[in-house]
N, C-alpha and C positions, 0 to 999 in steps of 0.2 A: 479461415474457412478450412474445414477438413478436406483432404484430398478427394474423398468419395463425392463430396458435394460439388467440388470443382469439376469433376468429370461428368456429373449429372447436369450441370448448368448448360453446357452446349446441347445436350440431348433435350433439355427442357425448351431451349430456344427453337430447336428443330421441330419439336412437337407443336410449338405455338405457330410456326410458319405453316406446317402441314394441316393444322386444324382449321385454317381459313378464318372465317368470321366468328367462329365460336369464341366465347369469352375464355373458357378453359375446358380442357378435355378431361375425361375420367382419369386418364393416366397421370395428368398433371396434378389432379386432386389427390390421387393416391400417393404420388411422390412426396407431397408435403413440403416442398422447398419454398416456403412462403417468403422468407427473407430474400432469397435469390430472385423469386418472381417479382417481389416488390422493387428490387433494384432494376430489373429489366423494364417493368412498367413505368417506373419513374424516369429512367433514362430515355424512354420513348415519349415522355411528356404526357403520359396518361394521368388523368385526375384521380384523386383519392377515392372518389365515389365508385371507382372500378372494383374496389375490394368487396363492396356489397354485392355487385353482380357476380363476382367470383364465388363468394360465400353462398349465394343463392343457388348457383349452378352445382357447386360441390355438395350442397345439402341433398340435391337430387340423387347423388351417388353415395350418400350416407357418410360423407366426409366433412369434418369440421375444419374450417380455415383458422389458422392462427393469425388473426387480423393484426395483432400488435407486431408480430415479426414482419408481416407484409408492410406495415406502415413504416417501421424502422428502415427496411430495405428501400422502400419507395422514397423516403427522405434522402437517402444516399444517392439513389438514381437520379432524383431531381437535381441534385447538385451537379451531376455530370451533364444533364440536359440544359441547364440554365446558364449557358455561356454566350457571349456575344457572337462567337463563331458559329455555334449551333443555331442561334437565332437566325443568323443570315442563311445558313444551310436550310433550315425549315421553311423560311419565307421564300427563298429562291426556288424551291420545289413546289411552292403553292400549298404546302401542308397547313392544316388548321392548327390552332393553338388553344389548349384547354385551360390556360391561366394558372399553370402549376407553379410558376416562379413567384417568389415573394422577396420583399426587401430590396436592397440595392441590386441584387442580381436580376430582379425583374426588369428594372430600367435598362440595364446593359443588354439583357436578352432582347427586350422589345425594340431597342434601337437597331440591333442587328436584324431582327425579324422584319421590321418595317423597311429597312434598306433592301433586304432580300426579296420581300414581297413586291416592292416597287420594281426591282429588276425582273422579277417573274412576270409582272403585268406588262412591262415593256416587251419582253420576249414573246408573250402571248399575242400582243398587238402586232409585232413584227411578223410572226408566223401567220396571223390572220391576213395581213396585207400580202404576203408572199403567196399564200394559198389563193387569194382572190386574183392576184396577178396571173398565176398559172392558169386558173380557170378562164380568165378573159382572153389569154393568148390562145387557148384551145378553141374558144368560141370564135375568135377572130379568124383563126385558120379555117374553121368550118364555114364561116360566112364567105371567105375568099374562095373556097372550093366550090361552094354553091353558086357564087357569082360567075365563076368560069364555066359552069355547066348549065347555065340557063340562057334562054333566048327571049323569054317573056319580059317585056319592057316594064310592066308593073312590078313583077317579082324583082327585077334588077334594081328598081328604084327603092323598094323596101330593103333589100339587102345592102345597098349602098348607104342608106340611112343608118341601118344597124351597124355596119362597118365603121361609120364615122363615130357613132356613139361609143362603140367599144374602144376605138382608138383614143378618144378623148378621156375615157375613164382610165385607160392604161397610162396616159400621160399624167393624170392626177395621181395615180398610184405610184408612179415613178418618182414624182416630186415628194410624196409622203415617205417613200423608202429612202430618199436622199437624206432625210433627217437622221438616219442611223449611221450615216457617214462611213468612215473607214472600217468600222467594226463589222458591219454587214452581218450576214447570216451566221458565220462561225462564232461570233461573240456570244450569241444567245444559246448555243447548244453545246 
């Protein structure tokens, strides 16, 4: 790859980040680094149909996309994407998968992806339980404060009932959280 193109590649990546959800910016269309853009899109696991969206957007700017160069780059980028380690990385972060891997690499990628996705789901459940526990503790504190500040017998009965229900749910949550054992919260973040 010529030096000028290597220097423009980081700028192209920066422009892609700054452009937000846009498929491609006018500057990217004008730059015409289709092979490099294909590598980036493939390495991000984007599907081949993206080139049609890019071509449509660039056509609005009066620029023709070199689809063949993009596809060659995309194929190279997909090779970088379709590793078992990256599969785990993508799944662990809960990222979607567009089905870009083929052949034996697809199986290896998917094995990693499934393991990562399972870990992600466990972490999400753990976070949900911890958040619920924090909420219940705040509620229990509020009920206890209300109990100490009331003289009304009927209100006290209702608050005691609520306190008991909160305490029981906290006990159940604690038992569920014990399933995560020694790893605890730090393991998942």
